[in-house]
N, C-alpha and C positions, 0 to 999 in steps of 0.2 A: 504494500500499499505506500510506503515511504517513497521507497524507491520511484514506484507509478507518481505520486506528487512532487518529487524532485526535479524528474526528467520531462515533467511535463512541458507544454509550451504556456507563457504567459509569463508575471512578474514575481519574483519571493524575493525574500531575504531571510538566509537561513545564517543563524549563531552557532558558529560550528563551536566549542569549548577545546580548547586544549589539553593533553595528556596531561599539565599541572591542573588544569580547574578539575580534575577525577580527580586526580589526589589529595584535594583538600577534605573532600567528602569523607562525612561518616563512614570509617567501615562500613557498619551496618549496610548503610544506605546504597555505598557501591554496593558490597555482595547482594545485597537485595535487586539492583538493577542487572547485574552482570548473570544473575539467575532468570530474569526474566520475570518480575516481579509485575503486578497488574499497574503499576504508576508509570513503567517505563513510555507508553505510547501518548499520554500528560505530560512526560519529560520532553520529550521530542519534540510535541506539538507545541510549547514553551519556545520553543527556538526555532519557529520556524514563518515569518510575519508574510501576512498575504498580496504584499508591497515591495516595491524594491529600494529601499534606503543606502544612496549611497553617504559614503560622510559628507562631502561635499554642501547634502542638506541639510546637517546635521549643524543650525544655528542657535545657538540658546537652550532652550527645554522644552519639549514638545511630547505630547502623548501620540503612542500609533497602538495597534491591537494587531495580538498575536491571534494563530488560528482557531485557539482554543477560544478566540473572541474575550481574552481576558487584555485589558490597557498593561501600557508598558512606558517608563519613560526613557526616553531619548535626549541624548544632553550633550553638549560641548559646553566644556565647563571653560572657566577664567585662563588656565594655564592649556589650553586647547585639547582638555584630555575628553576623548569619545567614550561616550559610555551608555548603557541600557540596561535600565534596572540596576544590580547591584554589581555589574561586570562592566571590565572596562573593557574597548575595541585595541585589540593590541594589534591586528594587521586587519587593515582596511581597503574593501573595494575589489575584491576575488571575484570579478568578474566573469559571468557564464552566460551563453543565449538565451536563458531564462531569469536570468538574476544576480542576486550579489550575495557572497559568502565574507559574514564578516567573523574576524575570529576575535575570540572573548574569552576572559582569563575567569569565567567563573558561570558553574551549573547554575541558571537559573530555573528552581524548583518551583511550579508549581503547586496549589494546597493539594493536592490530590498527591504528591509525591514528598510530603511532608508525615510526619509526625503529630499525633494529636497537641502534644504540646507546642510544638511548634510554631501550628497552627494558631494553638489560642494567645502566643505570645504575639504573631505577625498582627495581630486582630487588639492587641495591648490590652486581654483583659486581664489585667493586673491583678485585681481582686481575688479572682475566681484563682488565678495562678496560683498564689499568695498563701488560698487554702488547700490546696493540691499539694503544693510542697509542703507544706506546715502538718500534713496527714502523710505524708511522704507516701504519697501514692504515683508521683510524675510517673516513675520506671514501669510500674504495672501498668499506668495508662498508656503510654506508649507502646508496651510489648503487644498490644491489642494489633489484631492483623483489620479485625473490618467491625468496629465501634462506633455509633453515633452520641455525640454526649450533645446535650442542650447545655449550653455556655450561658450564666449569664452575664449582661455586662455589668460594668461599673458602676454607672447609675443604679442597677437596682440595688444596689447595697446601701444607696444617701439611707433609706429608713432608716440604716441602723447607726445606735451609737457607736462610739468609741469602744465601748465597754461592752455589747453587745458581737459585735464583731471579732472583738479576743476572745469573746466568750465560745465562738462557733469554732474559731481556729483552735480552741484548746482542744474540744471536743474533736476526736480523731475520726468519730465513726459516720 
């Protein structure tokens, strides 16, 4: 499927991580990708944009979308560094007949490829995370393969007094 997409006529941008980008991954995540976990498809799609973005077109900070229909920030910093999401573009504008390859230094992980704890952190659910860590439950939570978590927002805790919140933290059940 991906070979067809990458060889099809049209225009796209492929964000190609270096070997070094893969070596920065948590070993468990890397092994999961190598073993063909269900998140591989989403991880690959995170790195394909349905339009051509050449380095000369990156001025300031703009949004684009990948084929997962998720927004990504593309930016040229004041020191002329080119970035997309958290990744720096190391080698720009490797042009093909149907698009361009941008070599990046970091794997851009979609939520589908993150642990539940990483997703909670990426959504800044600090109070819920604090409770999970206090209960020493984060490792167990992240060990599950298929799990649904109904996570309260930080504002959901606004009705709690500091004393009530601390009491809740101490109750590890």
